[in-house]
N, C-alpha and C positions, 0 to 999 in steps of 0.2 A: 261791303259784301257780308252776308250773314255767316260765311264760313271763316271769316278773319280770326275769330276766337280759337278755332281749331287748327289754324295754319301751323303753329309751332309743333303740333303733334299730328301732322297730316299722315305720315306713314303708319303710325299706330292706329289712328282712326280708320284709315282705309282697310287695314288688316282686320280690325274688329268687325267692320261691316261685312267684309268678304267672308270672314269666318262664320258669321251668322247666316250667310246666304249659301254656305256649303251644302251640297246635296244631303249628306247624312243628318244635317241639322234642320230638317223639315219642321220640327216643332217650334222653331224660331220664326218661320215664315209668316204664319197667320198673325201673331202679334205685331210683326213689322208692317204688314199690310194695313192693319187697323191704325197703327201709329202714323203711317204715311197718309192715309185717308184723312185722319183727324188734322194733321199738319196742313194738308192742302186745303181743307175746309176753313181752317183759321186764316190762311193766306187769302182765300177768296173773300171771306168776311172782312178782313183788314183792308182789302183793296176796294171794299164797298161794291163788290160784284154781286148783284142780287138775282142772278139767273136761277131758274128752277127747271125741273123736269129734265128732258134730254140735254138741254143746253148746259145745265149744271153738271150732269154726268160727263159730258164731253169735256167741259172745263177741268173737272177733276182728273180724268184720264190723261188729258194733255199736260196739265201741270205736274202730275205724277211722273210722266215720261221725261219732262224737262228736268225735274229735280234729280231723277236717277242718272240721266245723261250728264247733268252738271256735276254731280258727285264723281262720276267717272273721269271727267276732264280735270276736276279739282284734285283728285287723288294723284295725278301725274303732273300737276302744274308747278313748275319751278320758277316761273316768271316773277319779276318784281311786283309786289303788291297784288299778286294773283290776277294780273291783267288778262291772261288767256281765259281764265274762268269767267271773269267779269264780262269780257266781250262775247264769249260763248253764250252766257246766260241772257245778256241783253238782246242778242240776235234772235235767240229762240223765243223769248217772250214777245218780241216785236212781231215775229212771224205768227205766233199763236194769236196775238191780238188781231192782226190783219185777217187771219183765217176765220176766227170766230165772228168778227164783225161782218165780214163779207158773206159768210155762210148764212147768218141769221137775217141779214138785210135781204139777201136773195130769196130766202124762204118766205119772208113777209110779203115781198113783192109778188111772188108766185101765188100765194094765198089770196092776195087782194085782186089779182087778175082773174082768179078762178071764181071768186065770190062776188 
C-alpha cells in the first residue's frame, strides 16, 4: 500500500492534512486540488488508462473521491499492516472499475443501436 511509508506517522500526517483543509485556510485549498488532480492523472497514466474527454473527467473525479475516502479510513486504521485500508481501497477500485466499464460499454451499445 502506498501509505505504508507514512504509517509510523499517521496521526501527525492526518493532523497536517486536516489543518490544511480547515475553513480559515482556504488559501491552501487550491494548491491541494491541483496537487490531487496531478496525482490522479499520474495514477491514470501509470495504469495505462488512456481515456479522454468525459470518460477521463469521470475517472479523475472518481479516483479523487476514492483517494480522499481512503485517506479518511487510513487516518483511523489501527489494524495490522493497514488491512482495513487495503480492503477498503481494493473494494472501491473494483467498484469503480465495474462502474466505468459498464457505463462506457452501455453508451457504446446505445450509440451503435442509434446509428
